[in-house]
N, C-alpha and C positions, 0 to 999 in steps of 0.2 A: 727460656721457660721450660720447665720439666713437668712431666706428668706425675700425678700423685704416687703412682706405683714405683717411680724411680727414686723416691726420696732417700732410700737407704744406700743407693749407689753413689758413685762419685760423679753424678751428673753435673752439668754446668749450672750450678745454683746461682740465681741472680741475687746479688746484694742490692736490694731495691734502692738503697740510699747512695749508691756509687755516684749518681748524678744528684746534685742539690735540687731540692724542690722549693716552690715559693714559700716565703715566710719562715723558712728554717733559720734559726739563729737570731730571730727577732724576739722582742719582749712585749708582754701585754702592758696595757695602761696601768699606772700606779704600781709598777714593779721595779725592783732594783736590778741594774745590769751586773753581769759578772765580769769584773775588770780583767781578771787573769785570762779568762777565755777570750775576751776581745783582743787582748794583747797577743795571745798566741795565734789567733786567727790572722791578725795583721802581719805577724812574722811569717806565717805560712804564705800569705799572699805576696809578700815582698820577695820571699825566696823563689817563688814560682816565676815572678816577673823577671828577676835577675837571671835565672837559668834560661828563660825563653829569649831574653834580649841577645843572647849569643847565637841564636838560630838564624836570624835574618835582620836586614836593615830596618824593615817595618817594625819588627818587635823591639828593636833598639830604640827607635823613635818613640814608640808607645811607652817604653820604660822611662825615657826622658820626660815625656808629657806627664806621666804619673808623678815623677819626682818634683816637677814644677807646679803641679796642681795646687799644692798648699799655698804657695806664694800668690798664685792667681786668685784663689779664694780670698786671701787677705787683702789684695788690691781691690777686689770688688766690694768687700765689706767696708773698707775705708772710704771708698768713693760714695757708696750709698748712705752710710751712716753720716758722713760729712754733709752730703746734700740735704738729707732729711733734717739734720740739726739746723742748717742754715735756713731752710724753709720754715721750720718751727719758730726760730728766732724772729724772722721777718713778720710772720703772721701774728705772733704774740704781740709784737711791738704795735702793729696796726690795730688789732682788736682791743688791746688795753686802752688805747687812746680813743677808740670808737665809743667807749662808755661816756666820755666827756664831751666829745664834739666830732666834727667832720671837716675834711679839707674840701673846699669848694672847687679848687682848680683841678684836683684829681682825688676822688674819694678813697683811692687805695693808698694814699700817702698817710703816714703817721704824722703826729703833731710836729715833730722835729723835722722830718723830711719836707713837710708842707712849708715851714718857715725858712728852711734852707733856700728854697727856690724863690723866695720873695725878695723883692728889691726894697721893700718899705719897712724892713725890720731894723730897729735901732738896737744898739748894744745893751742899753739899760733894760729895754722891754723885749729881750730876744725871744721870749715865749709868746709874744703877741704879734700877730700879723693879720692883715685883712682877709687872707685866704683861709685861715683857720677860724672856724666859728663854733662856739659852744652851742649846745642844743637850745638854750634859752634865747640866744641871739638869732638863731635860725628860725625858731618857731614863733616867738613873741617879740622879737627884735629888742630884747633887753639883755644887757650884760651884767648889770649891777642890781642890787635891791633884793628884798625878801622873796618876791615872786620868782625871780630868775633863779635864786639859790634853791628854792623848793623844787622848781621844775627840773633843774640839773640833778638834784639829789634823787628825785623820783626816777628819772631816766637812768641814772647810774645803777640804781637797785634793779630796775627792770632788765637792763642789758645783762647784769650779772646773773640774774635768775634765769634769763633766756639761755645764756651760754651753759650754765650748770645743768639745766634741765635737758638740753640737747645732748650734753656729754653723757650724763648718767643713762639716758634713754638708749643712746647708741651702744654703750657698753652692755647694757642689759639685754638688748635684742640681738646684737650681732657678735659680740665677743666678751663673754663674762670674764675671761682671763685677762682682759686689758686693764683691770682695776688694780689699785695699789701701786707700790713702787716697783715691784717685780724682783727686787734684789734677794729677798728671802727665798723665793722660788728658784731663782737662777742659781743660788748657792746650793740648793737641794738637788737641782738637775745636774749641776756640775759634780756633785758627789756620787752620781750614778742612778738617781731616781728618774723614772719615766713619767712625764706629765704630757700626754699627747694633746696637741692643739695649743699648748702654752706659748710655743714659739712659732705658731702658724702664720699664714699670710693674712688671714682676717684679723688676727690679734695685732699684727704689725700695722695694718691700715687703720684700724679703729683706734689703736693707742696713739698713733701719730696725730690723727684728727682731734681726738678728745683731749689730748695733752694741750693743744693750742687753746681749746675752749676753756678748760678748767683753770689754766694759768691766767688767761684773759679775764676770767670771771672775778679775779681778785681774791680767791680763796687762799688761805695760808698754806700753800704748798709750792713745791718747785718742780722743775722739769728735769733736773739733773739725774735723779735716781731712775725715773722711767726711761731716760735716754739709754741707760745701760740695757734695759729690757728691749728697747727698739733695736739697738745694735745687735743684740743676741738673736733677735728675730731675723735680722739681715743675715747673720752668720748661719743660722739654721736653713734659711732659704737657699743660700749659695752652696752650702755643703750638700744639700739634697741633689744638686746638679752633677756631683762627682761621686761615682760609685765607691771610691776609696773611703769617703766619709759617710755617704748615705747608708752603706751596708755595715758600718762598724760604729757602734755607739760610743766606744772609747775614743776613737779618732775624732768623732763629731764633737766630743767634749773639749778636745784640744782647740778646735776652731772656736767654740763658744767662749773659752777663756780669753782668747785673743780678741774676740768681738767685744767682750766686756771692757777690755782696755781701750778699745776704739771709742766705746760709749762715753767713758769718763774723759777721754781726750777731747771730744767735741763738747762735752758738757761744761768743762772748765777751761778749755784751751790749754790743757796740761798733758802732753803726750807721755812724758816720763812718769808723771803722777798716775796716769791711767794704767800704765804697765804695772807699777808698784801696787796700785789699788787692786788690780786683778790678782796679783800674787798674794797680797796680804789679806784681802778681805773676802773675795768670792771663790777663788779657785781651790780645788781639792787635789788635783793631780796636775803639776805644772813642770814638765820636763824642760830642759834647757832649750830644746828646739822651739817649744811654745813661747819661750821668753823672746827669742829673736823675732818670731812671727808676730807676736803681740806688739813689739816695738814698731815693726813695719806697718801693721794695720793702724796703730795709733798715729804714726807719722802721716800716712796717706789721708786719714780722716781729718787731722788737723790742717793739712795742706789744702784739702778740698774746702773746708770751712773758711779758711783764710782767703781763698779765691772768691768765695761768695761775698765775704766781707759784710755780714748782716748788720753790724752796728756802725758801719761807715767810718770807723776810727782805725782801720787796719789792724785791729786787735781781735782775738778770738772770743773775748768775753766783754761784757758791759762794764765790769768793775775792775778794769786794769788800772793800777796806780803806780806812781813813782814818787818816792820820798827823797828829800834832799838833806835831811838832818840825821846825824848818827844818833844811836840810842846810848844811854849811859848806865853804868852798873847799878846805880841807885834805883833805876826804873824796873829792875828785875822784880822788886817786891810787888808793885802793882800788877806786873805781868803774871806773877805766880798767884796773886789774889784772883785775877781773872780766870786762871786755870782752875782754882777751887770753885769759883762760881759755875764754870762750864761743867765740872764733874757733878756738882749738886743739881744743876738744871737737867743734865743727862739722866741722872737717877730718878728725879721727880717725873720727868717726861715719860721714861720707860714704864715706871710703875703705874702712873695714871692712865697712859694710853693703853697698856695691856689690860688693865682693869676694865676700861671702857669697851675695848674690843671683845673681851670675854663676855661682858654684859650684852653686847650686840649679838654675839653668837648664841647665847643661852636664853635670851628673852624674846618677846614679840618684836622688839625694836629691829631685829635683823630681817623681819619680813617686809619692812617698808623702806628699802634703800633709797628710792626716789624721793620720798617725803623727807628722809633724813638729810639728803644732799640739799634739797630746797630750803629747809629750815636753817641749816648751818650757813648756806650762802646768804640768805636774807639777813641773819644776825650779823654775819661778817660785813656785808655791804652797809647795813644801817649804822653800825658802830664805826666802821672804817672811814666813811666819807667825811665827817667833820674834821678829822685829824689829817693834816697834809702828809704826815709820815706814813700813815696806813692806807691813804687813798691811792697813792702811786704804786706801781708794781714793786714787788719785794726786791728784784734785781736792781732797780733804779735807786731804791732806798739804801741798799748795801753800797752801791756806787757812791752815793752822796756821803755816807758815813765814813767810807774809806778815804775820801778825798782830802788832800792837804789844802789848807786855805791859802790860795794865792791871791795876788792883787786883783785878779779878774773874776773872782768867785762872787756870785750874787746870792748864794744860799744864806738862809737865816743863821745857820751854824757858823758862818764866817762874819757875823755882824759884830766886829770888834771896834773899840774906840781907837781911832788912829791918831798918832802923834803928827801934828801938822808939819813939824820940822824934819820928819823922817826922810832921809835920802838913802835908800838901800836898793840893791838889785831886787828884781821882782821875786826871785826864787828864795830869797833869804829875809823874809819878813820877821822882825823880832816878836817875841811874845808881847801881847797887848791886853789891857783889861777888857773883859767881856761887856758887850753892849746889850741893850734890851732884847734884841733879836735872839742872842745866844740864850738868855734866861727863858724866853718864851719857848725856844726850841728844846731846852732841857726838860721842862715839865711836859711838853707834848711828847717827847721821846720816852719819858717815864711812863706816861699813859699807854703809849704804843707798845712798850715793852711788856707791861702787864697783860694787855689785850692779846699780843702775839703768843705769850706763854700759855694762856688759857685756851685760846681758840685752836692752836695747833694740836693740842691733846685730842680734841674732838674731831679734827679734820683728817688726820692721818689714819688710814685704814678704811675710809668710806669706799663705796663701790664706784670710784672714779680713779683715773691715774693720779697718783699723789707722791711726790718726792719730798724728802725730808732735809736734804742738804741746805737748800736756800732758807727755809724758815729757821733752822737751827743757827745758820750763820747770821741771820738778821737779828735774832735774840742776842747773840754774842756781840754783834757789831754795835747794837744800841747801848748795851751795858758798857762795852769798851769805850765808846765815844764819850759817854757821860763821865766815866772814870778819867779819861784822857783830858777832858775840859777841866775837871776838878783838879787834877795834878798840875795842869798848865797854869790855872789861876793861883793855885797855892804857891807855885814856883815864882810867879810874877809878883805877888803881894808879899811873899816872905823869902825873898832871895838871899837874905842874910842868915837864914837858918843853916845849921851845920850840914844838913843833907844836900842843900842846894848850893851852898857857898862855893864848892870846888868846881861845879860844872855849869852853873846858871847865873851868869852875871847880868846886870840890868842892860837891856837893849840887845840881848842875845836871843837867838831862836833855839830854845832848849827843848821844848816838848812838842811832839807831833800827835795831836789827838787821833788823827786817822790811823796811825800805827796801833794805837790801843784798840781801835775798832777792829782792826785786822786780827790782832792777837786774841781778842774776845771771841771773834767769829770762829777762829781755829779751835779755841778751847771748848766752845759749846758743841761744835760739830764732833770733836773728839770725844766729849762726854757722852754723846748720844750713840755714836757708831763704834767707839773704842778703837778707831784708827790712830796710828801714830806716825810711822815713817811716811806712808803715802800721803797722809794729811799735810805734813810739813812740806813735802815736795810740791803738792798741788798748790798750797798757799804761796810758796815762794815763786812758783811758775806764774801764778796770778799777778804777783806784784812786781816780778822782774828784779827783786832785790835780794841778792845773796847775803847782804849785810844783816838782814833781820831774821836769819835762820835761828840764832840762839834764843831770842824772845819767843819765837814760835815753838821751838822744841821745849822750852821751859813750860809754856802754857799747855802744850799737848800732853806732855808726860804727867804734869800735875793733875790735869783733868782726868786722865786715865787712872791714876792712882786713887784719886778721891772717889771716882765712880766705881772702881773695882772694890773699894772698901765696903760698898753697899750691895754689891752683886756683880758677878763676873760677866753676865750676859750683856751684849750690846743690843740695840733695838732689833736688828735683823735676826739674831739668834733667838730673841724673845718671841718674835712672830713665827719663827720656824717651830718652836715648841708649842706655841698657842695653836697652830694649825696641825700639830702632830705629824710633821713630815719626818721620815726615817733618816735623820741626819746625825752622823757621828762626828761631833766637832773635834778637830785635831787639837784645839787649844785646851779642851777639858782634861783634867787629870783623874785617873781611876786609882785609888789608893787602898781599896778594901781587899781583905785577904780571903776571898772566896775562890772556889775551884770550878773547873768546867763541869764537873759532875753535879754541882749545885744549880746550874743554870740549864743544862741540856734537857731536851724533851726525849722520851716520856719521863715524867717524874714518877716517884713511887706511888702506886695506886692508880696510875693512868693506864689506858689501853696501850698494848705494845706498839712499837714503831711500825708504820706501814712501809713494807719493803717489796721489791720485785726480786724474783729468783732468776738465775742466769739462763735456765733452759727448761723450766717445768711449769710455766704459767701459759694459759691460752690467751688469745686476743680478748675474749669475753672477760676473763679474770682481770686483765689490765684495765679494760674499759669500766668494769664495775668499781675497781679501786679508784679510778679517776673520778667517777661519778659520785662516789660516797665520801670523798675527801676534797679538801680545797687546798692541799699543799702544792707548793710550786715545783716540787720534784721528789724523786724517790731514790733511796740508796738501792743498789743492786748487789745481792749477796749470792754465794754459791748455792746455799739452800737454807730454809728456815731453821733447820736444826744446827748447822755449823755456824751460820751468821758470819762467815768470812767475807770481808768486803771486796767487791770487784770494781765498782765504780758508782757513778751517779747519773741519773737520767732526768732531764727537765720535763715537767708536766706538759708544757706547750708543745714541745717537740714530739713527745709520745703521741699526743692527739693528732698533730699534723701528719706524722709518719703513718699511723694506722689509717687515717682518712685517705691519704694518697695511695697507700698500698691497696685499699679496697677498690679505688678507682682505676689504678694502673696495672695491678698485678693479678693475674688470673689465679684462682684457687685459694685465695686468702679468705677464710670464713671465720666465724666466731670461735670455733674450736681448733683453729690453727695454733700451733705452739709458737710462742715468741721466744727467740733466743738471742743472747747478747755475746755468745762465744764466737770464735773464728770459724769453727766447723759446726755443722748441724748436729743436733743430738740424735741418738739412735731411736728411730720411730718404727712402730709396727707397720706392716704393709697396708696400703690403702688409707693411710693417714692423710688428712688434708695438708696442703702446701704450708710449710712453716714460714714464719716471717723473721728475717734477720734484721736486727736493729742495732748492730754493734757500732755503726757510724755515729749514732746520736749519743752514744755512751761516753761520758767523761771518765777516762780511765785513770786520771790522777786527781781525784777530788782532794781538797785540803782536809787533813785529819789532825786531831790532837788527842792526847791520851786523857783519861778521865781525871788525872791529877795535875793537869796543866793549870797554873794560876790564872784567874780571870783577867788579871792585869795584862798578862801576855796575850790572852785571847782577844781582848779589846784592842790591843796594839796591832795584832794581826789583821783584825777587821778594818781598822783605820788605814793602815799602810798598804794593804793589798786590795782593799775595796771588795771584800768577799760578800757574797749573798748568804752563804751558809757554810758551816764547818762540821764535819762528822767527828763523833767522839768514839774512840776505840779503846779496847784493852787487850793486849797481846794479839792484835790483828782481828779481834772479834768486834763487830759493831755493837755499840751500847746505846747511842742516841745521836741527836743532831742539835746544833745551836744555830739559829738564824739571826740575822741582823736585828730583827724585831725583839728576839729574846734578849739580846745584849742591851738594847735600849730600855726594855722593861726592867731588866735587872739593875741598870744604872739609875733609873728613876726610883726603884725600890730602895736602893742604897742611899739615895738623896732624900728619902722620906716623902716621895711624891706618889700619887696614885698611878701605878704602872699602866692602867688602861686609859687614863685620861690623856696620855701623851701620844697615843697611837693615831695615825692618820685614818680618817673614816671618809 
């Protein structure tokens, strides 16, 4: 510390920021991170650790621990995500069955588990056992008749309403961020946006509990999307335990990318599909190192879930299937038709759902989230109960639709008329004429399809956890199964037609309706999310059949082409735009011929740019500038006359630096000079102590000239993840372009209202 009088001498002037102080380098809520700065900070940290590791054995061990911390975090994420997914699966199974009855021998058993343990179950009535009682049997001792049906119907609705009300209340009171699927927000966070609390501990706890409740309530939603959010919450929690990740937002996002892969891995039992999903759909910055770590996290998560074995079939998902019949070239035509249906459904769903969500945001409807959930749940339960295909859980429905009809199937969909003279192996049952059960199932499926299409539009986006993968797959699987049965019956009754003659002889097993259901499910999911590669890999990991990759690829590509013809946005991008998150999509193309000077601030007629000078402003001047503006940072110039650029200072760091200097450094007062140079400026005697802030100055801010094409500027913002970019001409500062300016300009060029897309 030096006295004020020694200012002009060469006294030992303290650079107050030589030691980092709390919160420096952190970001405020709803701000974008500076990727370049985070990368350079991590490089500095790594260089420091490497040089220190040569000093002693202890420092060398610390450097090894630092290197291994990434793999430890991945291991912990995989273990916790797999455990939570297993617990959710078990709880959903039990609570879904609780709406219809209860197990007397052990109330925590689901219907299936209850009858597994019974010795009195026959093969034909495998769903009936004395230990499992429907509510009507338990309460009024009647299992058949109108009064029993009405009582079961009433209790089914009551349980559904109870679960949904509890879920929406928990979300509202404890964790408002636990609603929705979470994938649009995860995409935005991974692109560098800060949403504090979105991946917090409360969100993790409430989302896990309410996910069980809403899926059990029978609403038309899935748990797969929210499981990605849950896994990312796990990733955020574990990364906060290691300073390498907790103090660097860029490194933290590498962990979150890997966590997203683990989430999809446990949602579908598809570890490779999970890694590809993270790469194709959610991640913004995905270095090779993250690819390996994602693979490891997905592997550990899948292994953990397999150890829990929630479905009791040694599989990771409920709808694992194996088919025994090959597909034929002529079947590509119905597969492509299913792709067209998937694309059209995707377009219809996105447009209707976004219109409904916009209405929810802009009208009084949005003020009553609890009432909305209750009404939609009541409507869903009332319409769903009479139809056996909508009454059961959507995962069970998909499982039944995917299934191949073997000799042991008791489903209505397998009620074919058997040839009494048939002597064939069990796995190779020839095509047979449809029986009355199949026709009943067909019209019930048609009604269920219409109901699912309509109700999902209103369900997705409510203030409860809601995934879209399962409802989309259910819509596609129902349409696919109906097409499959149609093709099968056509082939059976008209096997002499030219298209069937070559590959479908009488008595042969030609067509697998379950395969059509699977292709339809992939097509509809692709139409809604616009996934391609990851979707096909997830679907073939689900089915374990490499043989069916071509039909899946044909359907996925067709559905994407058809949906893209009506609009390039998938459902997650549409919700990002609806909420106005500052997300620059890498997939969007910018083809307009505008220049940086057309977009930069200040425009002609606006107030000049707010800047700091390198050594002529006082603490009070800087504080006044901060108070009167709401900018995130200020360019630093030599002087207001020359406007030669020196660097860029962040608003938050200026505030923290001045606050800490007043507390810890004697002699800093309002009229102290603030300087950003290496040496203090020449000051008159008895001047107050100056404040050196060079350490918080970014000396290499990204700059472009005023004639740089906006196409290049947009590319730079996307690929480098910039917050802002300064515009110069011959080294003189002209203006600034921020990420929001780029987004506004892109909206303007696309004939949208530039203000309506900004996050508020």
